[in-house]
C-alpha positions in Angstrom: 0.0 0.0 0.0 1.4 3.4 -1.0 0.7 6.1 1.6 0.7 9.7 0.3 1.7 12.6 2.4 -1.0 15.2 2.0 -0.7 18.6 3.6 -3.8 19.9 5.4 -3.9 23.6 4.5 -5.8 24.6 7.6 -3.1 23.0 9.8 0.2 24.4 8.6 1.9 23.3 11.8 1.2 19.6 11.1 3.6 17.7 8.8 3.7 14.0 7.8 -0.1 13.4 8.1 -0.7 10.3 6.0 -3.7 10.5 3.7 -6.0 12.7 5.6 -9.5 11.2 5.3 -11.2 14.6 6.0 -10.4 18.1 7.1 -12.1 21.4 7.6 -10.7 24.7 6.4 -13.0 27.3 7.9 -12.5 28.6 11.4 -15.3 28.4 13.9 -16.0 31.5 16.0 -18.6 30.9 18.6 -17.8 33.0 21.7 -20.5 35.5 22.3 -22.5 34.4 19.3 -26.2 33.6 19.5 -25.9 30.9 16.7 -22.3 29.6 16.9 -20.8 28.0 13.9 -19.8 24.4 13.9 -17.3 22.3 11.8 -18.3 18.9 10.5 -16.2 16.2 8.9 -16.9 12.6 8.0 -14.2 9.9 8.2 -13.7 6.3 9.3 -12.1 6.8 12.7 -13.4 3.5 14.3 -12.3 0.7 11.9 -14.1 -2.0 14.0 -17.4 -0.1 13.5 -19.2 -0.3 10.1 -19.4 2.9 8.1 -17.9 6.3 8.6 -18.2 8.5 11.7 -19.2 12.1 11.8 -17.3 14.6 13.9 -19.0 17.8 15.0 -16.8 20.5 16.6 -17.1 24.0 17.9 -14.8 26.1 20.1 -17.0 26.0 23.2 -18.5 22.5 22.8 -15.3 20.7 21.7 -15.6 17.6 19.4 -18.3 14.9 19.4 -17.8 11.7 17.4 -21.1 10.1 16.2 -21.5 6.7 14.6 -23.4 6.2 11.4 -26.7 6.0 13.4 -25.8 9.4 15.1 -25.1 7.8 18.5 -22.2 9.4 20.4 -19.0 7.4 20.5 -16.8 9.9 22.3 -16.3 13.6 22.9 -13.9 16.1 24.5 -14.8 19.3 26.1 -14.4 22.7 24.5 -12.8 25.9 25.7 -13.9 28.8 27.9 -14.1 32.0 26.0 -11.1 34.2 26.9 -10.6 36.8 24.3 -11.1 38.2 20.8 -8.7 35.6 19.2 -10.7 32.6 20.5 -11.3 30.2 17.5 -11.5 26.6 16.6 -9.0 26.7 13.7 -9.6 23.3 12.1 -10.3 19.6 12.6 -9.0 16.7 10.5 -9.1 12.9 10.7 -6.8 10.3 9.1 -3.8 8.1 9.6 -0.9 9.2 11.9 1.0 6.0 11.2 0.4 4.6 14.8 -2.0 1.8 13.9 -5.2 3.6 14.8 -7.0 6.5 13.1 -6.8 9.9 14.8 -8.8 13.1 15.0 -6.8 16.3 15.1 -8.0 19.7 16.3 -6.3 23.1 16.5 -7.7 25.9 18.6 -6.5 29.5 19.4 -7.1 31.0 22.8 -6.5 34.6 23.9 -6.9 38.1 22.5 -5.4 40.9 20.5 -2.3 41.3 22.7 -1.5 37.7 23.2 -2.8 34.4 21.9 -1.7 30.7 21.6 -2.7 28.0 19.1 -2.6 24.5 20.4 -2.7 21.3 18.3 -4.5 18.3 19.9 -4.5 14.7 18.6 -7.2 12.2 19.8 -8.2 8.7 19.1 -11.6 7.0 19.6 -11.1 4.6 22.5 -12.5 1.1 21.6 -14.1 1.0 25.1 -15.8 4.4 24.4 -14.7 7.9 24.6 -12.4 10.3 22.8 -8.9 9.9 24.2 -6.3 12.6 24.0 -3.0 11.2 22.7 -1.0 14.5 22.3 -1.3 18.2 22.6 1.2 21.0 22.2 1.3 24.7 21.5 2.2 25.4 17.8 1.9 29.2 17.5 2.3 32.1 19.9 1.4 35.7 19.1 2.4 38.7 21.3 2.2 42.4 20.7 4.5 44.9 22.2 2.5 46.9 24.8 3.9 50.2 23.6 4.3 49.9 19.8 1.6 47.2 19.3 4.1 45.5 16.9 3.3 41.8 16.7 5.8 39.0 17.2 4.8 35.5 16.2 6.7 32.3 17.1 5.6 29.0 15.5 6.2 25.4 16.3 5.6 22.2 14.3 4.4 18.7 14.9 5.9 16.2 12.4 4.3 12.8 12.5 6.6 9.8 11.9 5.9 6.1 11.9 5.2 5.2 15.5 5.8 8.7 16.9 6.2 12.4 16.3 8.8 15.2 16.5 7.6 18.3 18.2 9.2 21.7 18.1 7.4 24.2 20.4 7.2 27.9 19.6 10.3 28.6 21.9 12.4 26.2 19.7 12.6 23.2 22.1 12.6 20.0 20.1 11.3 16.7 21.6 10.8 13.2 20.3 7.6 11.4 21.3 6.8 7.7 20.7 3.3 6.2 20.6 2.8 3.7 23.4 0.0 1.3 22.4 -0.5 0.1 26.0 -1.0 3.7 27.3 -2.9 4.7 24.1 -1.0 7.9 23.8 2.4 9.5 22.8 5.0 9.6 25.5 8.0 12.0 25.4 11.3 10.1 24.9 13.8 13.0 24.8 14.0 16.7 24.3 16.5 19.5 23.8 15.4 21.5 26.8 18.4 22.7 28.8 18.7 21.0 32.2 18.0 23.1 35.3 
């Protein structure tokens, strides 16, 4: 089987995502809105279940994964509204080369002066629930209080077979391996200076 690397335009901090099954590309702004927007994608994220699953997501409600009969299989909570930059940036689903499909979500929290975008990776637990397997900040915006000049620092998550390489916005690089027993990525090493 040939796996193709396909970039997800709405997730520029994510590299090495194998054959994304579905992705969204329109941000969801729902803080303070009477009728909040919601992202929806359809993908097979539970191979043991027939058909594809639907993922519904919004900033304040998080992600809900529904089976083909619209029964909930798992969910994660959303975020509290903090500032003007609050946004669910994108969701995607596909193969992270760890043996189970994943659901990926990026959200930005904060306001005009300071905001942080976090990339989160989940898997649907066979016993039920949406299990977080990794999260890391991938973009940090800060404005000088006097000049209002913006500074942006970005990070990246590169998926590799059985693991990932994470560079945070401060430049610290870490290697994470997927632990099947724990059902999540575990940090193996990093370049953080020792105290």
